[in-house]
VEXSE-768447 format. One record per residue (C-alpha): residue in one letter; y, x, z negated. Coordinates in steps of 0.2 Angstrom, whole numbers, padded with zeros to 4 digits, always signed. Example, Ala and Ser with C-alpha at 12.3 -4.5 7.8 and 13.67 -1.06 7.14 Angstrom:
# VEXSE-768447
a-0022+0062-0039s-0005+0068-0036
END
This chain:
# VEXSE-768447
m-0050+0148-0116s-0058+0133-0108k-0050+0126-0092k-0042+0109-0093i-0035+0100-0078l-0024+0084-0080v-0028+0072-0066w-0012+0061-0063f-0017+0045-0054r-0004+0035-0044n-0009+0025-0029d-0027+0032-0029l-0036+0021-0042r-0054+0025-0037l-0069+0036-0040h-0076+0036-0022d-0069+0047-0009n-0057+0056-0021e-0056+0074-0017m-0043+0077-0031l-0055+0070-0044v-0071+0079-0037e-0062+0096-0037a-0054+0094-0054i-0072+0091-0061a-0079+0105-0052k-0065+0118-0057s-0063+0113-0075d-0072+0112-0092s-0064+0095-0095i-0051+0084-0087l-0038+0073-0093p-0036+0057-0082v-0019+0050-0084y-0010+0034-0077i+0009+0032-0081l+0017+0015-0079d+0034+0021-0073h+0047+0008-0078r+0058+0012-0063l+0045+0003-0052f+0049-0013-0062g+0068-0013-0061e+0081-0021-0049t+0085-0014-0032k+0103-0013-0025y+0099-0028-0014g+0097-0039-0029t+0078-0040-0028l+0065-0033-0039k+0055-0017-0036t+0039-0026-0040g+0036-0045-0043n+0024-0053-0054i+0010-0055-0042r+0009-0037-0037a+0012-0032-0055q-0003-0041-0061f-0013-0033-0047i-0007-0016-0052l-0012-0019-0070e-0030-0025-0065s-0032-0010-0054v-0028+0002-0068l-0040-0006-0080g-0053-0006-0066l-0051+0013-0065r-0052+0015-0083n-0068+0004-0083s-0075+0015-0069l-0072+0031-0078k-0079+0024-0094q-0095+0020-0085i-0098+0039-0081g-0093+0045-0099g-0074+0046-0097n-0058+0036-0100l-0041+0035-0093l-0026+0039-0104i-0012+0026-0101a+0006+0029-0105a+0022+0020-0100g+0038+0030-0096n+0044+0043-0084p+0030+0055-0078e+0042+0070-0078d+0044+0067-0097i+0026+0062-0101i+0016+0075-0091p+0024+0090-0098q+0021+0083-0116l+0003+0080-0112v+0001+0098-0104q+0007+0106-0120e-0002+0094-0132y-0019+0096-0123e-0017+0114-0118i-0018+0109-0099t-0020+0123-0087e-0016+0114-0071v-0011+0097-0065y-0018+0088-0049h-0010+0073-0040h-0010+0065-0023r+0005+0068-0012e+0017+0053-0007v+0028+0052+0007a+0043+0040+0003r+0059+0045-0005e+0057+0038-0023e+0039+0043-0025t+0042+0061-0018h+0057+0062-0030v+0046+0059-0045s+0034+0072-0039t+0048+0085-0038l+0054+0081-0055v+0037+0083-0062e+0034+0099-0052n+0051+0106-0059a+0047+0102-0077l+0029+0110-0075w+0037+0125-0067k+0047+0128-0083l+0030+0128-0092r+0022+0140-0079i+0010+0126-0074n+0005+0122-0056l+0006+0105-0049k-0008+0104-0035h-0005+0092-0021f-0019+0083-0013i-0019+0072+0003g-0030+0056+0001h-0021+0041+0008t-0025+0042+0026l-0040+0039+0038y-0036+0055+0047n-0031+0071+0037k-0015+0079+0041e-0023+0096+0045d-0035+0087+0057l-0022+0080+0068p-0021+0087+0086f-0002+0091+0083p+0009+0097+0069i+0019+0083+0060k+0035+0087+0070d+0026+0084+0086i+0018+0068+0082p+0021+0055+0097d+0034+0042+0092a+0025+0029+0102f+0011+0021+0092n+0000+0020+0108q+0001+0038+0112f-0002+0043+0094k-0018+0032+0094k-0024+0038+0111k-0022+0057+0106i-0030+0056+0089e-0044+0045+0094r-0048+0058+0108d-0045+0074+0098s-0047+0071+0080i-0062+0068+0068i-0063+0056+0053k-0071+0066+0039p-0085+0059+0028c-0081+0052+0011f-0083+0062-0005a-0096+0055-0016a-0090+0047-0032p-0094+0057-0047d-0108+0051-0058r-0103+0059-0074i-0087+0067-0081n-0082+0077-0096v-0065+0072-0102a-0053+0080-0115e-0054+0074-0133v-0041+0060-0135i-0037+0050-0151d-0027+0036-0143w-0030+0033-0124g-0016+0020-0124t-0015+0002-0118l-0007-0006-0103p+0009-0016-0106s+0008-0035-0103l+0017-0044-0089a+0028-0051-0102e+0032-0033-0109l+0038-0029-0091n+0049-0045-0091l+0038-0054-0079s+0029-0071-0080a+0011-0073-0077p+0008-0079-0059e+0001-0097-0056k-0013-0100-0044d-0008-0111-0029q-0022-0123-0024r-0017-0121-0006a-0022-0102-0006d-0038-0099+0003f-0041-0082-0006e-0038-0074-0023f-0035-0056-0025t-0041-0046-0041g-0037-0028-0043g-0048-0013-0045e-0061-0002-0036t-0076-0013-0040e-0067-0029-0033g-0061-0019-0018l-0079-0013-0014v-0086-0030-0017h-0073-0038-0005l-0077-0024+0008q-0095-0029+0008k-0090-0048+0010v-0080-0043+0025i-0096-0035+0032v-0107-0050+0029a-0093-0061+0037m-0094-0049+0052q-0113-0052+0053q-0111-0071+0052a-0097-0071+0065a-0108-0060+0076t-0121-0074+0077t-0109-0088+0079k-0096-0078+0090n-0083-0084+0078l-0071-0070+0076i-0063-0067+0059l-0048-0057+0060a-0040-0057+0042s-0050-0044+0032k-0037-0044+0018l-0042-0027+0013s-0024-0021+0013a-0020-0024-0006w-0034-0013-0012l-0030+0000+0001a-0012+0000-0005m-0017+0004-0023g-0030+0017-0017s-0044+0007-0025l-0052+0007-0008s-0051+0023+0003p-0047+0020+0022r-0062+0032+0026k-0074+0021+0016v-0068+0006+0025y-0070+0015+0042w-0088+0022+0038e-0094+0005+0031i-0087-0005+0045k-0094+0008+0058k-0112+0004+0052m-0110-0012+0061e-0106-0004+0077g-0123-0008+0085v-0122-0027+0080p-0118-0038+0095n-0101-0047+0095t-0094-0036+0080k-0083-0024+0091a-0068-0035+0091m-0067-0036+0072f-0071-0017+0070n-0057-0013+0082h-0045-0025+0073i-0049-0017+0056l-0048+0001+0064l-0031-0004+0072g-0024-0009+0055l-0030+0008+0047l-0022+0017+0062w-0005+0008+0060r-0006+0013+0041d-0008+0031+0046y+0005+0031+0059f+0019+0025+0048r+0014+0037+0034f+0015+0051+0046m+0031+0045+0053f+0039+0045+0036k+0032+0063+0034k+0040+0067+0051y+0057+0059+0049g+0060+0058+0030n+0070+0043+0024t+0078+0038+0040f+0068+0022+0039f+0077+0016+0024h+0094+0016+0032p+0101+0000+0040d+0104+0008+0057g+0088+0019+0056f+0086+0026+0073g+0097+0013+0082s+0107-0002+0078q+0101-0020+0073g+0115-0028+0082l+0124-0043+0075v+0125-0046+0056d+0134-0061+0050v+0142-0053+0035a+0152-0068+0029n+0136-0079+0027e+0123-0065+0025q+0119-0068+0006e+0119-0087+0008n+0107-0086+0023f+0096-0073+0015n+0094-0084+0000k+0089-0099+0011w+0076-0088+0019r+0068-0081+0004n+0067-0098-0005g+0059-0106+0010q+0074-0117+0013t+0080-0113+0031g+0075-0130+0038f+0064-0121+0051a+0047-0127+0046v+0036-0113+0051v+0047-0100+0043d+0049-0110+0027a+0030-0111+0026v+0028-0093+0028m+0040-0089+0014t+0033-0102+0003e+0015-0095+0005l+0022-0077+0002n+0031-0083-0014q+0016-0092-0020t+0002-0080-0016g+0010-0063-0012f+0000-0062+0004i+0004-0068+0022s-0004-0063+0039n+0004-0049+0050i+0010-0062+0062a+0018-0072+0048r+0027-0057+0043q+0034-0053+0060t+0039-0072+0062a+0049-0072+0046a+0057-0055+0050l+0062-0060+0068y+0070-0076+0061l+0079-0067+0047i+0086-0054+0059n+0089-0063+0075n+0092-0081+0070l+0101-0079+0053e+0109-0062+0057v+0105-0055+0041s+0102-0036+0039w+0084-0032+0040v+0085-0021+0024l+0087-0036+0014g+0071-0043+0021a+0061-0027+0018a+0067-0026+0000y+0061-0044-0003f+0044-0040+0005e+0044-0025-0007e+0046-0037-0022k+0033-0050-0016l+0019-0042-0006i+0003-0039-0015d-0001-0025-0002y+0016-0017-0002n+0017+0001+0003p+0033+0009+0007a+0029+0017+0024s+0020+0001+0032n+0033-0011+0025w+0049-0002+0029g+0042+0005+0046n+0036-0012+0052w+0053-0020+0047a+0063-0006+0056n+0052-0009+0071v+0055-0028+0072a+0074-0025+0069g+0074-0013+0084v+0079+0002+0073g+0062+0010+0072n+0058+0028+0079d+0049+0020+0094q+0064+0012+0103k+0053+0006+0117s+0045-0006+0106k+0062-0016+0104s+0056-0029+0117v+0039-0033+0112f+0043-0046+0098d+0045-0064+0103l+0048-0077+0090d+0042-0092+0101k+0026-0083+0105n+0023-0079+0087i+0025-0097+0081k+0013-0103+0095n+0000-0090+0089l+0003-0093+0070d+0004-0112+0070p-0002-0120+0087k-0005-0137+0080g+0007-0138+0066n-0006-0137+0052y+0001-0121+0044a+0018-0128+0042t+0011-0145+0035t+0000-0135+0022w+0014-0124+0016a+0028-0137+0016s+0037-0133+0000
END
């Protein structure tokens, strides 16, 4: 009997640096690449926000089609289905006589719950679900400490892993693939079928995101070219905007690291290299913190207490904030840009969060849930971890005092141009 492996893609929509895919090809006669659009990702949350808004939804659909095109170019395809993975995967296993299922391990509550449901359903069929790790710059097994002993303070974490850990080379993208015989590979639902409207381009946006591995790799090369140009003019570019492709796994963090590292010898590029590396390390840190602490980050009190919450006016204040109608120009500009484009800078995120928490006295979890809906580069660990930190309920309690709204506003909008541009 031939060995067939079902490769279940989730937030890992790429061919390059994909150990799961490389191993599946090596250990099987044919593979069945599958992507399942889980409708639970498009419902409402208990906070009255959407799990996924239209801007990120479009980016997800583009990313899935990008993966399908990449697979087609090497002789394969991607089976696309919509529904619950725990129902669909066992059906596919039986229909295609699959011998094993591969997938990438996640860390947040809802994603790991789905994995467990799939694993339980497969166990009844005596089929193994093999877990891979492919979302971080540093592999878990290469850390200089077990997960339970990871330092809570980011700076200690950074210092120790940079000193004592290695970043592995990337896995090469496969150049050919043998897939199972499938009559109907399926189609992606449209935004309308997901009850979402097509996003409209805002002329004020200085950048347009398009999903998919090819687009991500092209953008990475543009960042490198911009670094070279900045090196000659000494004009530092800090917003790389790689995070959306990293969130979908269309870009591997290791790929970003090794490509940027090639610039190491070029004068005046060190600051940009360090800035991008810092972003990758923060992604790793929050992911490992979720691994260490489970779902404490989703609780309003987290590891401490936010302080005052104006319960009587909370919903009204939250609505003003999310609609960019607080009357505070810079914050309203941040929220308008977020609503229109799905992307804001890190300092803009902090500014909006500080204002919601400290000035409007709204529970931080409402803000985190709204960012989950709107951000094109949303991933659970980074979003909820960062919000918890700003609210002072993160696992590193010493970081409570590092956030300063006035200082942020001066850095974000020193001359008032930003607020003017994004006045709603």
